[in-house]
N, C-alpha and C positions, 0 to 999 in steps of 0.2 A: 522383113518381118517374119518371126518364127511362126510356123503353122501350129494350130491348136493341138493339144494333146488330149485324145479322147479315150483310147483303150489303155488301161493302166493295169499292169501286173504287179502284185506284191509278193515278195519272197520273205517269209518271216512274219506272217500276219497273226501269229499267236505269241505267247511269251509276255515279257515285261512291258514292251512298248507297242508291239505289232497290232493288238486289238484297237488301240486308240488311233493309229494310222488308218487302219481299215475302216473304222466308223466314220472318220472325217472325210475320207475319199468317197465312201459309199453315200454319204449324206449330200454330196454335190451331184445333182442330176446330170451335169455335163460329162461325167465319167462313166465308162463301162469298166467294171472292176473284175479282175480275175485273181484269185489267190492260188499261188503255186506252193504246194506242200509235199512233204515226203510220204511215201506209201505207208511207212510204219509210224507216222506221227499220230498221236491220239487226239490232236487238236480238233476242236469243233468250231464252226463258224455260223454266223446268223443265217436263218432260213433264206433261201433264194440266192445265196452267194455262189458264184461260179467257181468251182475248185478243180484244179488240174493237179494230178498226182504224178510225182517223179520218184525215181529210185533214191534211196538214202545216199548221201554224199553229193547230191546234185551233179550227176555226170555231165560232162561238157556237151555231148551230142543231144542228150535229152533236154538240157536247158536251152540250147539254141532253138530246138524245135518248139519248146514251150513259149519262148519269147517271140517267135514269129507272129507278125500281125499286131504286136503291141507297140503303142507309141512311146510308152514310158515304162521303165522298170524301177520299182521302189524296193530297196534292200533294207531289211531290219533284222540283222543276223544276231543270234545268240553266240555265246563264247565258243560253243562246240563247232559252229559253222563258220566262224570268222576267217579261218584259213582258206575258205573257198571264195572270198570276196573278189580277189583279182580275177579268178576264172569266170565268175559270174559277170563281171564287167566286160571281159572279152567276149563272152557269149552274147551279151546284149548288142555288142558292135556287129558280130557276125550275123545276128538275126535281123539287123536293120532297124533296131530300136532308135528312137530319136533322143530320148533323155534318160539318164540314169541318176537316180537319187541314191547317193551312197549311204552305206551303214556307218556313218561317221558322226552320230549325234553326240554332243557333249561340249568339251572345252574349246577354247580359242585355238584353232589349229595353226594360227600364224605366229604364236608366241614361242620364241626359241628357249626361253628360260624354263617354261613348263615342260617342253619336250625333253630337256636335259634331266629334269627331276622325275618325271612320270613316264614310265615305259609305254603305257597305253596312249598317251598324248603323242609320243614319238612315232608310234605305229600309225596313228591317225594322220600325222603330218606326212608320213611316207605314202599313205594311201592317196592323199590329195595330190602329192607330187606325181604319182603314177597317173592319176586321172588327167592332170594337166598335160602329161606327155602323150596321152592318147587322143586328145582333142582333134576332131576332123570335121569337115563339112557334113552335116546331116546327123552327127552324134555329139551330144554335149552332156555335161554332168552338173550336179548341184550337191553340195554338202551343207548340212544344217548344224550350225553351232548354237546350242540351246542351253549350255550350262548343265547344272545338275537337274535330274528328274525330280522336281520338288516334292510332289505328293508321295512318290515311292520312298524318298529319303526320310519322310516322316513315318510312314507305316512300317518300314523295315528297321527303323532304329538307326539308320546310317548316320544321321546327324549327331547321334549321341544323346537323344532325349528318350528317357524311359517314362512314358506317360502314366502307366498305372502306379509306378513307384514315385512319381513326381520328382524325378531327378534329371539333372542335365550336366553334360560334360562340354564345357565351353573351351574353345581353342583361343589362346592368348586373351585379349580383352573382350573378344566377342563382337568387336565393332567393324571388322573388315567386311566391306560390301562385295557381293558377288551376284552375278546374274543366275537366275534359276527359272525353270519353266515347268508347268504342269504337263503331264503326259497328254491330256486332252488338247492342250495348246500346241504341243509338238506335232500331234497328229494333224491339227488344223494348219500348221505351218507347211506341212507336206502338201496338203490339198491346195493351199494358196500358191506355193511354188509351181505346182503343175498347171495352175490356171494362169500363170504369168511366165511362160517359157522364155520370152525374149529378155525380160529384165533379170532373170535368175540363172541364165546360162553360164556355164564354165566359171563358177565362183562359189565361195562359201557365203551362206546367208546366215545372219545373226538375229536371233529372236530371244525374247524373255517374257515371262509373266510379270516379273518384278526384279528389282535389285534389293537384296536384303542382307542383313548380317545375322549372326547367330543370336545376338540379343533380341533382334526383331522377332525371330522365330520363337524364342522362349517366351517373349511377351505375348505373342499370339496364342501360344499354347496355354498360358496362364488364363487368358480371357476365355478361350474355348472350353477349358475344363472347369472354370469357375474356382480354381484353386489359386489363391493369391501368392505373390512372390515369396513372402516369408515362409510359406509351407513347402517350397521347393528346395531340394538339396542340390547345390550347384558347386561343381569342382572345375578347376581350370588346368589346362595342360599347355605346354609350350610347343608351338608348331614346329620349330626347328628340331626340337628333341624328338618329336613324333616322326619326322622325316628321317632322322638318323636311325631311329630304332627300326623303322620299316625297311630301310635299305639294308640294315644288318640282317634282318630276317630273310630278305630276298637273296642275299649272298649265301646265307646258310642253307637255304632251300635248294639252290641250284636250279636245275630244270624240272624238279619234281613239283607237281601241283598239290600242295598240302593246304590244310585249313589255315596254318600260320601264314603261308604265302598269300592266300586270298585275303586274309585280314590286313596284311601289310600293303597289298595293292589298294585295298579300300582306304587305308590311312592316307596313302599318297593321292588318291583321287580326291579326298576331302581337302587335303592340304593344298592341292592345286587351285583351290578356290579361295584360299584364305591369306594369301600374301599378294600385295599389290603388283609385284614384279611378274606375276603369272598371268596378268591381263584378264582376270575373271569378271570384271565389271564392264560389260559391253557398252552400257550407256555412257559411262564416264569416258570411255575411249572413242565415243562417237561411231560405234560400229553397228548399232541396232537397225534392223530392217523391218521392224514392226509396221512402220508407216507404209513402206513399199507393199507389204503383204496385206495391209488393211486389218491388222490385228491389234486390238485394244489391250492395254495392260490389265492385270487383275489386282485384286486387293488381297494382301497376304493374310489379314485377319479373317476375311471371308473364306479363303481357300483352306486355311488351317481348321476353321470351325467345321467346314464340310468334311474334311478328312477325318477329324476326330469323331464326328457324328457317324460316319460310315464305319469306323472301327468299332463302334458300339461301346 
């Protein structure tokens, strides 16, 4: 039987996802939480949070020292720090950490088709492959497959819905189902994984708030805004054409990180959820671990209404 995980360090507790992970883990009285952040980071954390500062770049020796005494390390790295993921994993092993929660939140990491289409999915699969190769007595890992960050996709316009303009960009027919999870529920899934070390060791855990399609989201937005369907301007695009255009942009950009390249990667990220062969409907594939983690599903209409209200 795996020993309980009590002392939890979080690297990346700010940014897009980190605050939700921090809140969920801090809300569980079973955990003693430490945030590890860079000296030059402007991030702030809730009053009473234990914070350890390290040099920019997360130097190996400093991270080993920061991880000592921790039962688990949770990684939630932004794009700029992604290249340090492997080094942080190795630092956790050297420090005697028992569990590493990888910064691998997102798509189905076992689907080969999506790995071929989407470079970030391929990197995530390589990350999981490395984690498997490092398994040893006393150290284990977990990756969380949660699909798209649903609330962020609404507020950022990632889905292609312009709420003030009442316009929508729908891919294909808009009926392809995919798994998506709110950031609060992703945070909760991390806390529940840490509370169930034996059942979640050395594997990817699949969670979702719901399985939806673009038409479902549009319908929820129409209800939340009180603007009926006839008043919305809806255009349709072809997923295969969008993938081809994105790949063309990536080839033209080369190794340079441009706005066009970022937009192309965004298109591929969305496309990775909109074709059945990419395995984005976790429930249909029988992959979901919501039951194992004691996580209830959410209501898409209620979530969208809350997001729209918060947006003002």
